N, CA, C and O of each residue as an XYZ file, in Angstrom:
412
protein
N      96.963     76.406    132.881
C      98.101     75.629    133.315
C      98.890     75.200    132.092
O      98.332     74.731    131.100
N     100.211     75.371    132.188
C     101.070     75.001    131.066
C     101.386     73.516    131.128
O     101.498     72.939    132.209
N     101.530     72.901    129.953
C     101.853     71.464    129.943
C     103.250     71.219    130.494
O     104.145     72.057    130.377
N     103.408     70.056    131.094
C     104.706     69.669    131.650
C     105.672     69.373    130.505
O     105.349     68.630    129.578
N     106.840     69.957    130.587
C     107.888     69.625    129.630
C     109.109     69.167    130.403
O     109.488     69.738    131.426
N     109.691     68.147    129.888
C     110.877     67.577    130.524
C     112.058     68.512    130.269
O     112.241     68.972    129.142
N     112.854     68.798    131.281
C     114.035     69.634    131.049
C     114.994     68.928    130.100
O     115.048     67.698    130.069
N     115.747     69.697    129.329
C     116.678     69.048    128.402
C     117.703     68.220    129.158
O     118.191     68.607    130.220
N     118.010     67.076    128.578
C     119.022     66.197    129.180
C     120.402     66.775    128.936
O     120.629     67.503    127.970
N     121.309     66.442    129.821
C     122.691     66.855    129.592
C     123.177     66.184    128.317
O     122.850     65.026    128.058
N     123.963     66.910    127.515
C     124.468     66.283    126.296
C     125.358     65.095    126.644
O     126.037     65.097    127.671
N     125.348     64.084    125.782
C     126.197     62.923    126.052
C     127.663     63.336    126.082
O     128.087     64.262    125.392
N     128.406     62.631    126.889
C     129.836     62.909    126.977
C     130.505     62.475    125.681
O     130.439     61.303    125.310
N     131.137     63.397    125.003
C     131.791     63.111    123.730
C     133.266     63.486    123.854
O     133.598     64.671    123.896
N     134.154     62.493    123.915
C     135.568     62.808    124.102
C     136.147     63.628    122.949
O     137.063     64.424    123.157
N     135.624     63.442    121.737
C     136.125     64.216    120.602
C     135.772     65.685    120.766
O     136.620     66.551    120.556
N     134.540     65.974    121.134
C     134.126     67.362    121.344
C     134.941     67.993    122.463
O     135.344     69.152    122.365
N     135.182     67.241    123.516
C     135.986     67.744    124.613
C     137.410     68.043    124.176
O     137.996     69.042    124.594
N     137.966     67.181    123.337
C     139.334     67.395    122.844
C     139.395     68.638    121.963
O     140.339     69.423    122.059
N     138.384     68.820    121.098
C     138.366     70.013    120.247
C     138.244     71.286    121.089
O     138.867     72.301    120.775
N     137.460     71.234    122.137
C     137.341     72.395    123.028
C     138.675     72.691    123.697
O     139.070     73.850    123.825
N     139.358     71.653    124.119
C     140.678     71.813    124.741
C     141.671     72.423    123.747
O     142.452     73.305    124.104
N     141.635     71.951    122.508
C     142.514     72.480    121.463
C     142.206     73.956    121.210
O     143.120     74.775    121.124
N     140.934     74.292    121.093
C     140.543     75.687    120.852
C     141.037     76.596    121.970
O     141.530     77.693    121.710
N     140.907     76.144    123.210
C     141.385     76.953    124.339
C     142.897     77.137    124.276
O     143.399     78.226    124.554
N     143.629     76.083    123.913
C     145.084     76.204    123.857
C     145.511     77.147    122.730
O     146.490     77.878    122.881
N     144.794     77.141    121.606
C     145.136     78.036    120.500
C     144.852     79.487    120.855
O     145.597     80.387    120.466
N     143.780     79.709    121.589
C     143.427     81.075    121.979
C     144.491     81.685    122.884
O     144.613     82.908    122.960
N     145.249     80.857    123.559
C     146.264     81.345    124.478
C     147.605     81.654    123.829
O     148.503     82.174    124.490
N     147.754     81.342    122.541
C     149.039     81.603    121.875
C     149.210     83.103    121.646
O     148.247     83.795    121.318
N     150.439     83.609    121.818
C     150.648     85.060    121.784
C     150.699     85.699    120.395
O     150.518     86.910    120.273
N     150.943     84.898    119.337
C     151.045     85.507    118.005
C     150.732     84.463    116.935
O     150.560     83.281    117.231
N     150.661     84.924    115.690
C     150.290     84.047    114.576
C     151.293     82.915    114.401
O     150.899     81.762    114.224
N     152.571     83.227    114.448
C     153.592     82.191    114.228
C     153.468     81.060    115.244
O     153.549     79.887    114.878
N     153.273     81.398    116.501
C     153.159     80.357    117.529
C     151.823     79.626    117.427
O     151.741     78.445    117.763
N     150.786     80.307    116.973
C     149.494     79.640    116.759
C     149.620     78.620    115.640
O     149.155     77.489    115.786
N     150.240     78.994    114.527
C     150.446     78.056    113.423
C     151.270     76.853    113.870
O     150.951     75.715    113.527
N     152.327     77.106    114.633
C     153.163     76.002    115.109
C     152.372     75.073    116.009
O     152.505     73.853    115.915
N     151.555     75.635    116.876
C     150.734     74.818    117.781
C     149.746     73.971    116.983
O     149.496     72.819    117.337
N     149.180     74.529    115.909
C     148.231     73.780    115.077
C     148.909     72.563    114.454
O     148.353     71.466    114.501
N     150.106     72.731    113.868
C     150.757     71.573    113.249
C     151.197     70.563    114.300
O     151.123     69.357    114.065
N     151.650     71.036    115.447
C     152.018     70.103    116.519
C     150.805     69.310    116.988
O     150.896     68.101    117.200
N     149.677     69.982    117.150
C     148.450     69.301    117.580
C     147.948     68.326    116.519
O     147.401     67.276    116.856
N     148.126     68.657    115.249
C     147.707     67.741    114.183
C     148.442     66.421    114.316
O     147.835     65.353    114.234
N     149.748     66.494    114.521
C     150.543     65.271    114.653
C     150.156     64.503    115.919
O     150.082     63.275    115.903
N     149.913     65.218    116.996
C     149.543     64.576    118.264
C     148.143     63.969    118.234
O     147.907     62.931    118.851
N     147.217     64.604    117.525
C     145.800     64.285    117.645
C     145.264     63.375    116.548
O     144.414     62.527    116.822
N     145.734     63.526    115.324
C     145.172     62.798    114.186
C     145.867     61.454    114.041
O     147.082     61.384    113.856
N     145.081     60.389    114.127
C     145.635     59.039    113.968
C     146.335     58.918    112.618
O     145.773     59.280    111.584
N     147.552     58.411    112.634
C     148.298     58.179    111.408
C     149.036     59.400    110.877
O     149.770     59.286    109.896
N     148.864     60.546    111.486
C     149.551     61.762    111.039
C     150.969     61.766    111.581
O     151.181     61.860    112.789
N     151.930     61.665    110.687
C     153.332     61.631    111.097
C     154.028     62.965    110.906
O     155.098     63.194    111.471
N     153.435     63.842    110.120
C     154.019     65.155    109.881
C     152.963     66.077    109.317
O     152.012     65.631    108.674
N     153.133     67.375    109.561
C     152.146     68.335    109.087
C     152.815     69.659    108.754
O     153.838     70.027    109.333
N     152.218     70.352    107.819
C     152.660     71.695    107.473
C     151.432     72.558    107.261
O     150.368     72.067    106.884
N     151.590     73.835    107.502
C     150.472     74.767    107.375
C     151.007     76.071    106.820
O     151.977     76.629    107.332
N     150.367     76.550    105.770
C     150.772     77.802    105.151
C     149.603     78.769    105.127
O     148.457     78.370    104.924
N     149.898     80.030    105.334
C     148.914     81.081    105.097
C     149.301     81.700    103.762
O     150.415     82.194    103.587
N     148.356     81.663    102.821
C     148.618     82.096    101.459
C     147.593     83.145    101.066
O     146.409     83.026    101.381
N     148.062     84.168    100.375
C     147.165     85.186     99.838
C     147.600     85.502     98.418
O     148.741     85.895     98.175
N     146.670     85.325     97.483
C     146.938     85.610     96.065
C     148.181     84.890     95.556
O     148.990     85.462     94.825
N     148.319     83.633     95.951
C     149.423     82.815     95.476
C     150.754     83.051     96.162
O     151.750     82.418     95.811
N     150.789     83.945     97.129
C     152.025     84.228     97.845
C     151.944     83.670     99.266
O     150.939     83.858     99.953
N     152.997     82.985     99.704
C     153.048     82.445    101.053
C     153.386     83.583    102.017
O     154.414     84.245    101.880
N     152.511     83.793    102.982
C     152.713     84.856    103.964
C     153.355     84.341    105.244
O     154.126     85.057    105.883
N     153.044     83.102    105.624
C     153.582     82.512    106.855
C     153.440     81.001    106.754
O     152.611     80.494    105.998
N     154.255     80.289    107.521
C     154.161     78.838    107.521
C     154.777     78.228    108.763
O     155.609     78.838    109.435
N     154.349     77.011    109.051
C     154.902     76.222    110.150
C     154.905     74.764    109.742
O     154.075     74.320    108.949
N     155.859     74.024    110.302
C     156.010     72.608    109.972
C     156.274     71.838    111.245
O     156.884     72.353    112.183
N     155.813     70.604    111.273
C     155.998     69.778    112.467
C     157.447     69.359    112.637
O     157.898     69.087    113.750
N     158.180     69.309    111.518
C     159.589     68.933    111.590
C     160.303     69.379    110.316
O     159.667     69.818    109.358
N     161.606     69.263    110.318
C     162.400     69.714    109.177
C     162.157     68.878    107.922
O     162.299     69.389    106.811
N     161.794     67.601    108.075
C     161.528     66.767    106.900
C     160.337     67.316    106.111
O     160.391     67.397    104.884
N     159.269     67.689    106.805
C     158.096     68.266    106.139
C     158.485     69.575    105.463
O     158.098     69.818    104.320
N     159.234     70.407    106.142
C     159.675     71.681    105.573
C     160.520     71.445    104.325
O     160.334     72.131    103.320
N     161.443     70.491    104.372
C     162.307     70.193    103.226
C     161.494     69.698    102.030
O     161.775     70.069    100.890
N     160.495     68.869    102.284
C     159.645     68.371    101.199
C     158.903     69.534    100.549
O     158.826     69.610     99.322
N     158.357     70.436    101.358
C     157.653     71.592    100.790
C     158.614     72.471     99.996
O     158.254     72.951     98.921
N     159.814     72.692    100.494
C     160.797     73.503     99.773
C     161.113     72.875     98.412
O     161.224     73.580     97.409
N     161.255     71.550     98.385
C     161.528     70.848     97.128
C     160.380     71.038     96.143
O     160.609     71.248     94.952
N     159.148     70.966     96.639
C     157.994     71.186     95.767
C     158.071     72.557     95.096
O     157.829     72.671     93.894
N     158.403     73.584     95.853
C     158.470     74.936     95.288
C     159.586     75.032     94.258
O     159.433     75.694     93.232
N     160.715     74.367     94.533
C     161.848     74.416     93.605
C     161.515     73.765     92.271
O     161.890     74.282     91.219
N     160.806     72.623     92.304
C     160.490     71.929     91.044
C     159.138     72.379     90.465
O     158.810     72.055     89.323
N     158.368     73.119     91.249
C     157.115     73.676     90.738
C     155.952     72.714     90.668
O     155.007     72.941     89.913
N     156.005     71.640     91.442
C     154.869     70.711     91.480
C     154.830     69.961     92.797
O     155.831     69.851     93.505
N     153.638     69.445     93.111
C     153.416     68.717     94.348
C     152.142     69.209     95.012
O     151.566     70.205     94.573
N     151.695     68.538     96.051
C     150.402     68.883     96.661
C     150.343     70.304     97.226
O     149.296     70.948     97.145
N     151.424     70.799     97.787
C     151.382     72.169     98.332
C     151.313     73.192     97.213
O     150.543     74.149     97.291
N     152.112     72.998     96.174
C     152.079     73.904     95.029
C     150.692     73.860     94.385
O     150.136     74.902     94.037
N     150.137     72.661     94.226
C     148.788     72.540     93.663
C     147.771     73.289     94.512
O     146.908     73.991     93.985
N     147.876     73.137     95.824
C     146.916     73.797     96.716
C     147.032     75.314     96.622
O     146.021     76.016     96.657
N     148.242     75.818     96.506
C     148.459     77.265     96.464
C     148.037     77.846     95.125
O     147.397     78.896     95.085
N     148.381     77.190     94.039
C     148.198     77.787     92.725
C     146.971     77.311     91.961
O     146.488     78.023     91.082
N     146.455     76.130     92.271
C     145.450     75.561     91.381
C     144.074     75.322     92.000
O     143.061     75.503     91.324
N     144.018     74.924     93.255
C     142.720     74.572     93.844
C     142.571     75.213     95.219
O     143.558     75.499     95.896
N     141.322     75.432     95.618
C     141.062     76.060     96.920
C     141.337     75.108     98.071
O     141.795     75.546     99.127
N     141.073     73.814     97.899
C     141.280     72.818     98.950
C     141.988     71.623     98.361
O     141.657     71.170     97.266
N     142.968     71.109     99.093
C     143.721     69.955     98.610
C     144.039     69.061     99.776
O     144.471     69.540    100.825
N     143.834     67.759     99.615
C     144.105     66.798    100.681
C     145.002     65.702    100.128
O     144.821     65.263     98.992
N     145.963     65.260    100.921
C     146.864     64.210    100.508
C     146.867     63.073    101.521
O     146.631     63.295    102.709
N     147.128     61.875    101.063
C     147.195     60.713    101.947
C     148.614     60.436    102.409
O     148.834     59.483    103.156
N     149.571     61.225    101.995
C     150.978     60.972    102.310
C     151.262     61.093    103.767
O     152.402     60.908    104.191
């Protein structure tokens, strides 16, 4: 006779996990890379407390291949960084693998 084992309990309800699952499903439904990137920045602003703007770039070997911004102000700030050659986006592209800013 095998010993009695209690069946696993249902995982606790976690609203964060549920939200991430919802986000993943919505991203999977986007028809192309450009719209997926746009959805990611829009969701960042909607989902992350205190996030007022977001930008996302796909970069390969220091070259920007694609990008999306939550609004024109974020896009303008990134453009200015490239023109003057410094700032968090330029640093992230040219100098470090990961970069985070509190702005």
